[in-house]
N, C-alpha and C positions, 0 to 999 in steps of 0.2 A: 096585594099588589104593591110594587116597589114606587116608592116616592120619588120624583124626579129633584135632582139637587136644584135649587134656584140661587142664582149667585148675581150679586149687584156690584159692578164697578164703579166708582166715582172718584171726582178728583180730575177727570182727563178733561184735559182743555181744547183735544183737538190736533190733527195728526200733521198740521203744519208744524207743529212743533216736534220734529223728527224722534228726538230723546222720548216724548210721550207716545209717539208711535209705536217704539220699539218696546218702551215697557209694557204698553197696554195688549200689543198684538202678541206678544211673548206669552203676557199672562193668560189671555184667552186660549191660546194653544194648550197652555199646561193645565189649565182647567180641563180643558174636553180630554184631555191624557189620562188625567184623574178621574173624571167622571163623564164619560163620553155620550150619556144622554143627558147632561144637564141642561139647564135653560139659563141664559146668561141674558142680563140687561146692563147696558152701557149708558151710563148717564156723560153727556158728552154735550160741551158749549158748541161743538161745530160738527153736528152729524154728516152733512155733506163731504168735508176733508176727510171723515174716516171710510166713509164709503168710496171716495177716491182711490183711498190708499189701501182699500181692501179689508178693513176690519170688518169680522162678520159675527156680531153677536146676535142672540136671537131677536133682540129689539134694540131701540134706543129710547133713553128717557131723556127729553129735550128740554134745556132750561129757558126759562121765560124772562129774556132781559129788561121786560116791562114791569116786573115784578117789585113791590114796593119793599119786600122783606125778603130773607133767605127761603122761608116756608112759601111764598110765592114763586120766586125765582126757581126753587127747584122741586115744585110742587109734582112734576111727573114723577121725578126721581123718589120722594118719598111716599106717592101713593103706591109704589111698586114694590116696597117694603112690606113684609109679612114677619111672624114669628118663625118662619122658616127660612128665612135670608139670610145668607152667608155673605156680609159686606166686606169688598177690599177697596181701601182706599190707595189709589195706586199712585197720586201725585209725585212721589219722590221727595221733593222737598218745599211739599206745601205747606207746611209747619215753621218754615222759615220766612214766612211772609206775612205782612200785616192783616191780611186778611182771611188767615186760616179759620177764624170763626165760622165761616159759611161752610165748609167741610166737617168742622165739629157739630153742627147742628144736625148734618145728615147722620153721623155717627150717633149722636143721642137718640135722633129718632129710631134707629135700628135697635139699640139697646131697651128704648121703651118700649117698643112693640114684641120684645123678646128675641129679637135676631142676635146673630153672632157677627163681631165688628173686629176687622184686622186692619191694621197700618201696614202697608205692604211697601217694604222697600226704602225704608225712608231715611232721609238726613235732617239733623236739626242740632240748630247751634243752642250750646246747653245757656248760654247769657239769655236766650229767649223764653225758657221755660220757667215762665212766672206762675204763680198759682192757678191762675185761671186756665193755662194751659196744662199745668200738671194735671187740674180735675179732669180735662177731657182725657189724657194719656193714659191716666191709670184707670180708666173704665174701659179700655180695648181689651177684648178678649185675648189678644196677641199683637205684639209688634216686632216687625222685622226691621232691624236697624241695618243699613247696606255699608257700613264700614264702621272700623273699631272705634273711633272718636265718639260718634254717637251712641254706639252701644256702652261705651262706659260711663257717658254722661247719664243715659237712663237708668243705669245701675246706680249710680251715685244720688241720684232724686228718689230712689227707692221704687224705681218701678221692675218688676221681676218677671212680668211675663213678657219678655223680649228675647229673640234669638238673634244672632249675627248670621248674616246670609251676605251673599254676594248679590249686586245689582241685576235683575232678570236680563236684563239688555246684554250681558256677557255670554247670553245662549243664542242672540241673533245670529242668523245664518246672512252670508254674504248672497247678494243677487249681482250677476256680472252685469258691467255696463261700460260704455265707453271710456277710455282712459286716453287722455290726451298726452302722456309722456311715459317713459319708461323709467325716467330716474328725476324722483320729484320729492320735494317737502310739501306735504299737505299741511295748509293755513287756514284757521277758523277764527273769525273774529266777530263777537256780536256789540251791538249797541247797548246790551245792558252793562257791559263793562266798561264802555267807552262813557255812559252816564254815570257811572261809578267814580271814573276817574279820565276824564279828556286825554290824559297823556297817553293812555294805550293806544290810540289810533296811531300817534306820532311814533310810540316806541315799535310797532309792527311794522310802519312804513321804515324805519331805519334797520330793523331786521332786514327786510327783504333787500333792500339797498346792500347791505352787508353781504347776505347770501349770493344775491347775484353777480356782485364783484368779486368776492374771493374764491367761490367754490363754483363748478360745472352743473349746480343742481338747478332742475326747473322748479316752479312754484305752482301748485294748483291750490287756489282758494276755494273753499269748501263751506257754503251755508249749511247750518244745522237746525235752525229756526227760523221759519219765513213767514210767521203771522204779521199781520197788516199794522200791528203797534210794536213790533220787536223784530224788524226783519236783518237776519245777518247779510243777506243778498245785497241790501242798500248798501252797507256800510262796506263791504267786499268791493263793490263795482267802484265805488269812489276810490279803492285801492288800486283795482285793475286798470282803470283808465290812466293811470299816471304811467303804465309802462306798456311798450310797443311789443315785447317779444319775451321769452321764457316766463311769462306769466299767464296763467288761463283761468278764468272764473268758470267753475261749473254750474250747470243748469241749475234752477231754483224748483224744478218739478220733479226732483227724482225721490225714490223713496228712502227710508232709512237702512234697508239692505244694501241698495246701491250706494247709499254715501258711505257705507262701511266697506264696500268693496274697493271705492277709490281709495279711502284712508288706509285700507289694509295691504294695498299694493305702494304704499309711500315708502321713503326710508326713513323719514321722521315726520312728527305730528306736532304741531304746536297749534293750541286750541284752548278757546275761552269757554267753550260749551261742553258741560260734563259728560253727556253723551258723544261728542265726537272724540273725546280722549278713551272712553271706556272702549268706542269702534277700535281705535288704534293700542289700547292694552291687550286687548281680548285677541287681537291678531298677532299679538307680539311686536308692535311697531312702536319704538321709544318715544316717550311724550314729553315734550315741554308744555305743563297747564298754566294758564294763566287764571289762578285761581280767585274766587271771589267770595267762598263761603265754605263751611266746613265739609261739603262732599268732595270737594278738590283735593284738599290736605288729606281726608279720611281715606279717600280710594287710593289715592299714591302712597301714603303710609302703609296700608295693607299690602301692596304689592312693592316694598323699599324703594319707592322712586320720588319721597319727598324732597330730595334735593332738588329735583326739576320742577317743582312748583315754584311759579312767579308770583308772588301775591299782588292784587291789583293796587291795593293802598300803596305801594313802594315800586310800582313798576315804572323803569324808565328805559330809553332806548339801550344804554349802555350795559343795564343790568340783564335787558332780554338778550342781548346779543352774547351776553358774556355766558349764561346760562345754558343757551342755546351752542353756542360752541365747545361747552363741557360736553353737553347731551351727544353731541356728532362725535366726539373724541372717545368717548366711551360707549359710542352704539352697539357694537359686538357684545361687550361684557353685559349692556341693559339687555338684549336680546335674550343673551343665556338666560338670565334671571328671569324674564319673563316667559320664556320656554320651560322653565322649570316649575314656575308657580302658576300661570294660567290654567292649565289640565286642572290643577285640584281646586283652584280658586272658582272655575267654572260649575263644579259639582256644588258648590256652596250656596248656590241659587235657592234650592230647597232643601228641606231633610225631612226624616220621618216624620217627626212631630208635625211639621207643616201640611204634610201630605194627608196626614191621619185628620188634623182639624178641618182639611177640605172635602173628605171623602164623606164625613156623617156629620149631620148636624148635632147630634146629641151624644 
């Protein structure tokens, strides 16, 4: 009798982060293509969000926020792990944050029980790779680095079980929704970058004033993360309230595929959320990325777009206006580059080695 493949997806914080929705939704779709009769467990912080946006694992493993330690918080997740588990840590940049150890604990539990552990489409700052983190990274069966900077950093640290891939969200399909304009620039701003540098909000306001004054572009403000503690919609609403026309804030109730549809029909995208930029790049829309970590720089470099990354540490209104002007001036050339690069880049989401590892446990 053929054994059903058991997958555990963890590191997923809930679909109100629509980048996470895109990653996890596309991953579930891929796993079912690779193994149509597989059984998928999704470890989620907010399963109600996931159900709202149509994620369809076979079952959810829910965290216990009252737990006194990681083993108690993720008890349902760890109880689901067996020697036949193939675990995929999907968080993208979870190893960039101070609480990365909670996910490493799940990884270690997979390895203790004889399962297979894959770090799925990650970005990691080289400076963060201390001895404790390297111990966790080196014990993964496979690490998928989603951009060249992370890939090189892992190799330099002696980690050889690594493959260079593209973020799986590059394969996300658009879903048609209402467009407020036909000629517009999509703008995303997150409270995360505003906390890192309060000048960001002032700089984006200066950019909008400039665009509305000297161009005929309309502005569509696009939230991409609407978690209660980190809500793009709130900071974008503050911006939209300062304008009476030519600026529209779209709903905070849309899916990742619908946000991609809006971004894909823009003439240009200015965004701080990485997956808003991925929605643009993958649709061959020029991007000005407000970068706050290695992932923005790495993905832009992969696509020869690094000159259009505005680092959050040095952002000013004048600098953001200048780089956006340059991007608009070179818009047609950028589109040509993306049209040439993106089809091949999208194919690099997975390769034969990855598919083989997903197909059979041993």
